[in-house]
N, C-alpha and C positions, 0 to 999 in steps of 0.2 A: 359470519361466514362469507357474506357477500364481499366484505372488505378484503378478506383473504383471497378470494377468487379474483378480485380486481387488481390486487397488489401481491400476486404470488411471488414475483421476483424479489420484492422487498422482504416478504416473509421468509423466503429462503436465505436471503442475506442475513437477517437477524438470527435465524437458526444456525446457519453455518458459522457465524461469527461468535456465537456464545457457546456452542458445543465444545470447542477446544478448552475453554476455561472450566466448564463443568467436568470434563475428563481430567484436567489437571488437578482440580480440587478433589476429585474422587481418588486419583492415584496418590495424592498427598495423604488423604485420610487412610487409605489402605496400605500405606508404606511401600508403594510401588515406584518410587522415584529414584531408583538406583541407590548406590551406597552414599551418594552425595546429593540429597534431595534439594538443597538450596541451589546448587549449581544447575541441576536438571530443570528446576522451575524457572530459574533465570534465563537459561537457554531457550526453553519452550516459549516463554512469554515474548522474548526478543524476536524469535523466529515468527511467531504469530503476528507480531507488530509489523515486521517488514513485508510479510506476505500480503497482509491486508492493505498496506500502503501501496504496494505494487499494483494490486487489484484496483485500488482507487485511481492511481495514475493511469491505468489502462483504459478507463472509461471513455475519456475524450478521444483518444486515437481510434477506439472501436466505433465510436459514433461517427467520426468524419470519414472513416474507411468504409464502414458498412451501413451507415445511417441507422444505427441502433439507438434511437432516441429514448427508447424505454429503459435504457441502462442509466441515463443521466441521474435520476433520483438516487441511485445506489451509491454514487460517488461520494456524497456527503457522509453517508452512514459508514461506508467502508473506511473513510478517513477518520471518523470518530472512534470506531472500534480499534483502528490501528493506534490512535492516541491513547485509548484505554489500556491496551496491552503494553504499550510503551511505558505508561504510568505505573502499571503493576510491576513491570520489569525493573523500573527505577526504584520503586519502593522496596522490592525484595533485596535489591543491591545495597541500598543505604540503610534499610531498616533491619531486615533479618540477617543479612550477611555481615554488615558493618555495625549493627547496633546503634545507628545514628551517632556514631563517634565522628564528630566534625573533623578533628585533626587527622584521623585515619583516612577519612574520605578525601580530604584536601591533598594529603600526601600521594594518594593513588591518582587523583585527578591531575597532578603535576607530572607524576612519574610514568603513567601508562597512557600511551597515545590513543588506544581504543576507547578508554574511558572519556577522554577529552571530546572526541568526535561524537561519541554516543550521547554525552551530556549536551553538546551543541544541537544535535538532532532533536533531543527532547525539548530543549528551550524553544526551538523553532515551532514545534508542534503545539506547544502550550497556547500561544496567542491565536494560532489558527483554530484551535478547538474552541477557545472562549469567544471567538468572533464568527462562529459558524452559523449563527442564527440569521433569519431574514431581517430582524431588527438591526443587527450590526451591519448587515449588507446595505440597508437603507441609510444608516448613519455615515458609514465610510464612503459610500458611493463608489467612484472610480478607484479610490484608494483600497477598497476591499479586494478587488481583483489583483492589484499590485501586491498587497500583503500576502494573499494566498498563493502567489507564484513562488513564494519561498518554500512551498512544499516540495518543489523539485530539488532544492538544495538539501532539504531534510532527507529525501530519498537517497541522494548520493552519500550523505554523511552516514546514514544508517547502514548502507551497503558497505562503506569503508570500515565502519565499526565492526561489522560482522567478519570481514576479511581479516582484520587485525586481531580480532578476538580468537579466531580459530587457529590453533597452533600446528595442526598436521594436515588433514585433508581439507583443502579450501575449494574443492570443486563446486559445492553447493553455494557458498558465498559468492564465488565468481559468476555462477549462473545468475544469481539474483542481481548482481551488479550489472551484468550484461543486459538483462531485461530492463533495468532502470535506465541505463544509458540509451538503449534503443527507444524506449518510450519518450525520453527527453529529446532525442534527435528528431523524432516524428513531429515534435512541436515547433521545430525551427521553421519559420515562415516559408522559406524557399523549398525546403523538403516537403512541407505540408502541401504546398501548391502543386508540386510534382506528383505527389501521391494522389491528390484529388484529381489530377489530370489522368492518371492511370485508372482511377475509379471510373472516370467518364468513358475512357476507351473500353473498359471491361463491360460497362453498361451498354455501350454502343454495339459491341461484339455480340452480347447476349441477345439484344433486340434484333440485330441483323440475322443471327442464326435462327431466331424464332420465326422470322419472316420467310425463310426458305421453304420450299416444298418439302413435305415429310420425307420423300425419298432422298433428298440432298442433305438433310440435317445431320445424319450419321456420318457423312463424309466431311462435314465442316470442321 
């Protein structure tokens, strides 16, 4: 119980990341996955994967914008859960939907562009997942950070995969893509320096306002 109290954010992350899978399994068991359960399960797991990936990518900007260092440990777990859902998404596609028919899979891989970019995103996430431990971080040293920067490319590919997959209403995929692009822009060194400068001004303004006499604070 003490561990949970000390790590409540991590506990919420584990719960929030596993509940969608439990709901999916329950709906599958109860036959509540629409008339096309395979397609519904594929879409759900893909959506969970990209949402968790976006949350993982948001940790660093949230930290340098608002100094929320307590969020840093969540970045790894959100990334791992994203890779988990991406893996399930892929297994449903090649196993349940295509019955592990290699010729059928390869024909779709060549013919459908959303399959290509989705497959590439999954390939990128695989080595990032396998090297997510502290042991691999020590072995790879500076190369570890270089390798894990490919998660940005995985985010863009996953967003593109979602846009190309949806045939009608693409507002949600476009929203996810916009968030991914914004998070990547915030990582550009010049943009990050400017944002940090604004954070400094905001902190200075807050401090200045706090130093004013109580009668003047409401006017500031």
